[in-house]
N, C-alpha and C positions, 0 to 999 in steps of 0.2 A: 693627690697623686694626679698627675697629667694624664686625661684620658687619649692624649695624641701621641703615646708612646709606642712603637712598633718594635718588636724582636724578631730577628731572623733566625730560620732553623734550615737544617737541610734534610730533605727528602731522602729515604734510603729503601731499600727493597723490600725489607722487613718491617722497618719501625723509623722513626723519625728521631733525629738528634736535635731534642726539644730543649730548651734553655731550662734552668732550674725553676721549680714551682713557684718560688719567692719571687723571681722575675716574671715569671707568667702572669703572676696575682697583679704586681705591680703595673704590668701593662693592660691589665682587664683584658687578657685573652687577645690582644691584637698582634697576631702571629703572621708571618709571610715567609715562604720557603724562598730560598736563592739559588736553587738548581738552574744552571742554564747548559744546554745540550751545546757540545763542542764538535765541529766536524771533523771528518777523518784525520785533517792536517793539524788538528788541535786549536784551531781558530775558531773565537767566538762569533758567529755570524748572526745567531739567531738567539732568541729567550723563549724562555717557557713562562707563559702567564697563568695558566691555571692547570690543575691537575686533577681527575676525577679517579677516587680510591676503590676499593673491589665494592664495597657497600654502596656507591652512588654519590657518596658525600663530596661536593666541590671543594678544593682548597685553591687560594689564591696565591700569586707570587707575593714577596714583600713590596716590589715596585707596584704592583696593581693595588695592593691595600692602602699604600701611603697615597697613591694617585685618588684611589676613591675617598678616602678620608680627607684629602686636602680640599676636594671639591664637594665635598659634603654630600656624596652619592650613598644611600644606604644599601649594605650587602644585599638585601633582598630583592633589591630593583635591578640586579645584574643577573643575566640568565646565560648560560654556557650552551654550545653546542660543539661536540669532537669534530664535527665535519666543517663548521663554519667559523666559529670564534666565540666571542663576547657581544652580549647585547644589551642594551640599555634600553628599559621601555620598547621592547619589541624592534629597536633599531640596533642595527650590526655597527659596532663602534670600533671594532679591532677584529681583522680577519686571523684567524690562529688555528689552522689544522690542527688536530689533536693537542690543543694548548699551545702550538709552539707558533711564533713569528717572526720575521726578519726583525734585527734590531739596527736602528738608524743611529750612527754615531755622529752626533751633529756638535760635539763639544770636546776638546781636548782636555785632558788631566789639568794642565796649567791655567785654564781659563775659568776653572772653578775655583771660589774663594776657599781656602784650606786656611782653618785656625789649629794650632797645634793644642793637643789636649792639655798640655803642663800650662799654657797660657790661661785656659780656662779655670783648670782645678786652683790656680795660684791667684785667681781673682785679677787678673791682667786685663781681663777682657770685659767690657760692659755687655751684660746681659741682654740689653735692649737691640744688640744688632741681630739676634736670633729671630726678634718679634716678627710674626707673620711671614715667616720663612720656612721651608723645609730643610731640616738639618740632618744630615747623614753622619753616622758615628762610624768610622773604619779608620784601618791601617793604609798609609800611604809610604812607609819606607819600605825600601827593598829588601831592608834585614827581616821583614815579616814574612816575604816570599808569598804575599797576597798580589801577585801579578799574572794576568792573563794575556794571551795573545790576540790580538783582536785585527780586522784589517787595517788600522789606523796605526798599530804598533803595541808595545806593550802598555796596558793601563792597569792600575790599581781596581782591585773589585770594587771597591765603593764609588768608583766613578763611572764603571760600567752601568750601576743602579743609578746612578745620576744621568746619566744618557738616556736611560731607559724612561725617566721620569721627564727629561726634557722632550723626549720624542711623543710621549703621551699628552703632555700639556700643550705642546704647540699643534700636534695632529699632523706632524710631518712624518708619514710612515711609508715604508717600502713595500710596494705592492710586488706579488709575483705575476709574471705573464705568463697567461694560460697557454698550454701546450698547442691549442688551436691557433693561436696568434703566431706561435713560433714557427708552426709550418707553414702559414700563409707568408710569413716574411721570406723564409727560405725559398719560397715558389717565385715570389716576387724577385728576389735576387738572382736566380736562375734565369727567368725570362730578361732580366736586365743584362746579364751576361751574355746571352745569346745576341740581342739587340745590338751590343757592344762588339761583340765579335764580327756580326755581319757589316756594322758600320766601319769598322777600323781594319777589318780582315787580318786581325793579329791575337790570335788565341791566346799566346802567352800574358799579352798585356790585359786581356779580359779576365783573364785567370787571377792575376794580381789584383786587380779593382774586385772581382768577386771576394777574393779573401779579406782584402782591406774592408769591404762595406759588412761582411760577417763579424770580423772583429771588433768593428766600431759598435754593431749592435749588441753583440753578446759578450 
């Protein structure tokens, strides 16, 4: 059996929708959840990296487990903090408050190599093309209804996980701006507006300049 097979499951309030035990045994207990927090408008802008259950046990997402395995990082080297995120050998590698972090969508679904399942099962595909690669198995047909709203449009669920892995492997994260910095920027824009108003003596123009600068930054 291949030790690098990971199975997905969904976290629930009382229990997890776990795969059948025969599949769990085949994957040697390499499991990861796929829950992703959607915002109020239903758009997936964030991803859950880990979850700490009532017993204090840490559970990692499917993407995090695949990333860890691909780079050969043992699970016991990863430490988590609900307030800060995930640490590797005492170094913060991913800022994730309560396990959640912004998801950087770097690749459109069409830019991933997609191979139909029937082509693999019928032997029309040379298995060597999968060597040394991360292979995600999932549905991309709209008939399956596994499409989610993202800031980039409608994405199949499997390509959202692929984007997560792309973000983790490239290190191109989205960082939240601290509230203090937001306040300083607003103060700066306010002072700039006053200076423009005094120089041009046209408050309506300076008002539009202020609004334009604020919109560009936020």
